[in-house]
N, C-alpha and C positions, 0 to 999 in steps of 0.2 A: 894655772898654766898660762903660758904666753900664746898668742894667736898671730899667725902670719897672714899674708894676703892670699894664700892658697887654701881654699876650703878643703881640698882633698888631703893636703898635708896635715891640716889641723885635725881632720877626722882620723887619720892614721895615727897621729901622735896621741890623740885622746884614747884611741883603741888600745895602744900600748900601755898607757897609764891605767886604764880600766883593768887590763889583764894583770898588771902589777898589783893593783889594790885587791883584786879578787884572790890572787895568790897569797896575799897577806891576811886573808880571812874576811874581807869586807863583804857584806851582804846587800847593802843599799848604797849606791854610789851616785853622786851628784856632780855634774860638770858646771863650769862657770857660765854666766849669761852670754849668749851669742858667741859661743866658743869657736864656731866654724869660720869666723872672719875677724879682722880688726873691729874695734868698736866704731862702726861707721857713722853713728849719730853725732860725731863731732862736726859734721857739716850737713847741709841740706842739699842733696844731690839725687835727682829722680832716677839716675842710672843705677843707683844702689838698690833699688827695688828688685833688680835682677838676682840679688842674693836670696830672695825669699823662696820658700818651697811649701808645698802642702803638708798636712799631717792627716793620714800617713803619707810619707814621702821618702826620698832617698836616705835622709839621716836616720829617721826612725826605723826604716826597713833594715838598714845595715846594723844598727845597734840592737834591734830585736833579735837578730841571728846571734849576736854576741851574748846577749842576756840569756838566751836559751842555752847556749853552749856552756856558759860559766855558771848558770843557775844563780844569777844575781838580778837585783832590781836596779833600774837606771832612771835617774831624773835628768832629762835631756832638754837643754834650751834650744829653741828653734825660732828663726824668723819666719813666721807662718804666713803664707799666702792663702787667705780664705777665699778671696774672689778678686777680680780686677778692681783695684782701688780700695780694697779692704784687707789690711795687713795687721797682724798682731805680734807682739813680743810674747812668746808662749813657752811653756815647758810641758813636754810629754812625759808620762810616767809609764815605763815598760816593766812588766812583772817578770819574775824569774823563769817563767815558761815562754817568754818572748812575746806574750800578748800585750797589746797596747791598752792600758787600763783607762786612759783618758788624757785630758790636757787641762792646764791652767793657763789663762790669758791674763797678762799683767793688767791690774786694775788701775793703778796710779801711774800716770804718764807724765814725766817731768818735761820741762822746757826751760833750760838754763844754758848759759854759755858752755858750748862744747857737749851739751846733752840735749840735742834738738830732737827729742823722741816724738813729740807731737806731730812732726812732719811725716813720720814713718808709721806710727802705730795707732790703731783704733783702740780705745779703752776696752778692757775685757768685759765680757758679758756673761761669765759663768760663775760669778761670785767667788767664794773661797772654799772650794771643794776639798774633801779628803779622798785618799786612795787606799783601798785595802790591798796591800801587797802580801806576798807569802811570808814576809818577815816583820810585818807590822803595819800600822795605819799611819800614813804620813800626810802632812799638808805641805803645799808648795806655794811660795810667792816669789816675786822677782824684784830684786834691787830696790827701786824707789818705794816699793810696798813695805820694805823693812822699817820704814820710819813711822808707820801707822799702827798704833796699838789695836785699832778696831779689827783689822784683818787677822792679826795674830789671835785675838780673842775669839773671833768667829770660827776660825779653823780649830782652835783648841776646844771650843764648846761642842764641836762635831766629833771630838774624840781623837784628834791627831796625837800621836805619841812623839813625833819629831816634826818640827817645822824646818823645811829646807828653803834657803834663799840663794839661788844662783844670782851672781852679782857681777857688775862691771863698774867699779867706782874708784876714783883716784883724785890726785891733786892737780890743780892748775899750777903750772910752774911759777907763776908770779905770786901765788897765794901761799905756797908751801911754807916758806920761812916764817911767815907771820901767823898763819892759821892752821898749818898742817897738823900739828900735834893735837890741837883741840878738835879738829874735824874727825880725825881717826878715833879719838877717845869717845866723842859723841856717838859715832857709828857703832862702836863696840858696846857702849853703855846701853843704847836704846834696845839693842837686840838681846843683851843679857837681861834687860828689864822684861822683855817678852817672855823669856824662859821663867823668870821669877814670878811674874804676875799670873802666869797660866799653869805653872808646874809642869812644863814640857821641856824636852830637849830642843835646842836650836842649833842648826848646822848652816854656816854661812860660807859660800864658796865664791871667792873673788878671783879675778885674773891679775897677772903681774905684767910688768914691762912698760916701756914708754912708747906711745903711739902718737904720730903727728909731728908737725914742725917743732923745732926746739923750743920756741917761745910761745907756741900756741897749740901745744898738744896736751896730752894727759899722761901723767905718771900713775899707773894703777897701783894701789897700795897693798895688794895682796892681803896679808893678815887674816886669811881664812881661819875660822875657829869653830869649835863645837862647845856649847855650854850645856851643863846639866840643868835639871829643874830648879835648882837653887841658884842658878846663875854662875856657878863655878866653871871656869874654862878648863875643859878636859884635854884639848889639843889646840895648838896655836901655830900657824905658819908665819914665816918671815914676811917682810914687806916687799921683797924683791926676787926671791928664788921660787922656782917651780917646786912644789912639794905635794905629797899625797898624805893626807891626814887620816888616821884610823882611830875611831873612838867607839867604845862599847856603850850602848844605850840600853839600860835595863828598865823595862816598864815598871818594875816594883819600886824604883826610885821615885817615879812620879806619884805613885800611890802613897808612899811614905811622906813625901813632901807636902802633898795636898792634905793629908790628915793633920799635919802639924801647922801648916799655914793655909787654912781653908778659905782662900780668897774667893773661890767659886761658890762656896756655901753662903758667904756673907754678902754677895752682890745684891744691891737693891734694884732689882729689875723693874720695880714699880716706879722708880724715880728717874729713869734714864731716857725717857722719850725725847726730851729736848735735844739730845745729841744728834737727832735726825735733822736739826736745823743747821743752816750754813753758819749763822752767827747769832748771838743772843744779846748783843750789846745795844741795839737800837732802842730808843725810847718811843719812836714814832713808827707807824706801819709804813 
């Protein structure tokens, strides 16, 4: 979906889209990253901390009522105010009875041109949890986390059946012509790789629309998709239009895939300790 500058409008529009998806049979729904506002991390502006809210808070309370009414599970991105000076980029998971199951706090925080997230967000401290919902066990990670195989692996080893990635990613206008196709392909490929390597479903939910000045804003590339445990794309959105994707995720598919491609069985857990080091190339201490 697109996001305007009015948080109330964005919540109302998201609510309408949730109702639409539930009417089409969706059981677990995920909204894009920071959906209640434009992607404010394009600049460093202390006034924008006013957008933050606690968990539980206004957004989770409103959507908990909706989840209970529609008997659906919601993955809800929130700019979380934990305390004065401590803020997180978080996702709350609300069960189909309206109860708040918990939250995930974004672990990997980028700091790139127009993605100045380190100014706003404290790195997550909850690890890579799973959430047992009425419709399945899910893992949740956020945007920049999607480039890291370690997070996907740890969530999968804890039993996640679907990995959800609420996302806000797009093209810099000056880079799109030269690098845009490769960037989008890399983004799609890495996440399909998570599905394949772990034998899980992956659901990626991005925003669309252009935000910011013409030559210094971001064109969000949409392209939300769901991949099955073999990496096959089951549903794919366009790069510019608001869309609701519905995909059926059958746990038996993970079982079958893992039996035939037993990557988890053949892991050499005795040999992986060096991965805890930052870098292994130095010859001197």
